[in-house]
N, C-alpha and C positions, 0 to 999 in steps of 0.2 A: 752907283757903279759907274765907272768910267768905261765908256764904249770906244771901240776902234773906229777909225774913219770908215766910210762906207766902202770904199774900194778895197781896203785892207780886209775888212771883214768878210767881204764876198770871196776874195782870194783865198782866205784861210778856209772858210766853209767849203768852196769848191774844191780845193785840194784834198780835204778831209773826205767829202762825199765821193769824190772820183775813186778813192780806194775802198769804198763800200757800196759800189754798184749805183751810186747817185743818191744814197740814203744818209741821213743823220738823225741824231736824237736831239730832243729838246735841250738836254744838258750840253751836248756838243755845239749847238747853235749859240748858247748862252756864252760858252767859252770863246767862240768865234766873235762874239760882240753883238749878237741878236738876242736881247732880252724878250721877255714875252710880248710886250707892245709891238717891238720890231717884227717879231715871229708872226704875230696876228695881222699886222699890216701887209707882210709879204704873201701870207696865205690869201687874204682877201684880193690883193692885186694879181694873184696867179703866178708869182714869181716862185713860191714854194707850193708843194702840194702835200696834203696829209696822207700818210700811208699806213697809219696804225696808231695805237696808244703811245703817245709820246714820240712817234716816228714820222719823219717827214722826208721828202725827196726834192731834188731839184730837176724839173721837167726837161731842162736843156741837155741832161747827161742821158744817153741811151741806156737802156736796161742791159745788164751784164748776162753772160751766157747762164751763168748759175744764179740768176736773180732769186729763185725761190730759197736757195740755201743761205744766201746773204741776209734775207728777211727773216729767216728762221733764227740765224745767228743773233741778229739784233733784237728779235722777240725774246730770246732767252736771257737777255742782259739782267744783271743784278741791281741792287740799290746803287752800286757804284759805276752803274752803266757799262759794265764789263760783260761780254757775251759769255755764256756758260755752256751752251751746246756745242758739241763737235761731231761732225759727220762720221759715221762709223759703220761696222758690220757690213751688210750687203750693199748699202750705199757707198761705203768707202771702196769696196771692191770694184764697184762700177766706176767711180771717179778715177781710181788707179788703173782701170782697164785690165783687171786681173779676172780671167775665167769669162764666162758667158752670162753671169748673174744679171738678171733684170729686176731690180726690187720693185715690188709693188707698193711699198711705202718708203718714206724718207726715214732712215734709221739714224738716230742721234744718241750720243752718250752725253749725259748730264750728271752733275754731282749728286751724292746720295741725298743731300738736304734740298734739292730742287722740288719745288712745289707747284709750279705753274700747270694748268690743265693741258692734256696733250692735244695739240692742233690736228685737225682733220688730216688724214693721209700720212700721219707720222707715228713711229714707234720709238719710245724713248727707253734707253738702257741706263740704269743707274749705275754708276761706278767711278772710281777715282782714277784719273789719267795723270801719269808722270809728265813732266815738261817734255821728256824725249819721246813720248808717245804720239805727239801730235806735230803736224806742220802747218804753216800758214798758207792759205790761198788769198786771192783777192776778195776780202770781205768776210771770210769765214775760215775755220780750221777744220782739218780732216786728219783722222788717225794715220799714222805712218804705215807703209807696207807690212812692216813686222808686226805692229800692234793689231792691224787689220786682219792679218792671217790668224793671230792668237784669238781674236774675237770670233772670227768665222768658224775656227776649229771647235769652239764652245758653243756655237750656235746650231740648234737642231733644225733650223729652217734651211741651213746650207747643206746640201747633199755631199756625199763622199765624193762624187764625180766632180761637183763644182769646186770642192776644196782641192781636189787633186790638180785641176787645171790652174787654180789660182796659185798654188805652191810652185807647180812648174814653171808657170809664166814669170813669177817673181824671181825665182833662181836664174832662169835663162836671161832675163833682163838686168841681173845684177843689183836687184833692188833689196834683196836679203841674202844673207849667207846661211848655208845649211846648219852650220854649228850654232849660230845665234837662234835660228828658228827652233832647233831641237832643244836648246837649253831653256828657251822662254816657254815653249809648250809644256815641257816636263813639269813646270811649276803650277799651272793653271787649268790645263785642259783635261777633260774626262779621260779616263784610262783607255777606253776603246778607241778614242781619237788619237791619243798619243801613240798607241801601237800602230795605228793606221799611217800616222805621219812619219814615224820612224821607219816603217818598212818602205815608204814612198821615197824618202831621201836617203835610204841607205845607211841609217845610223843604228 
């Protein structure tokens, strides 16, 4: 395998890791020009640090505000090194600053075929998300405000009061439109919640 020059490899890896909270995978390191011997050398020298199975970090990059969510996204990667988990439900409400929900666990939506064990402090929801259901943050993905409200409406752990506040906040801030919310909720949300939301938004 032909490796890039040292400075070029470092620049490539640094740019990639910067967008992932300082983290990078073994596969990403190889693409940047750090094969296993180089990776092992830099680990021993303290230039890189091991952060998990197949996961490393550059110690010179400060940890990001949502470091835990970035790590979970990278933990969830599949064999193609693509993250599978998306922050959702109560955790997405919190990120979007909708209502006063303070989740006790980190809620993630993963594909139905996902098989990794649930990490401590996490709740996994299996489901298929469309491309328009998610938005990218630095190093992880989160469900859009509309998708988050749909999930929250179907979640028995979210109270009517919390749901009301989330819907009111999202409409007031222009994050969702009443028509789009009503149309989406009519398809997937339990009947008692559909009626509740319809009455709230005046539809």
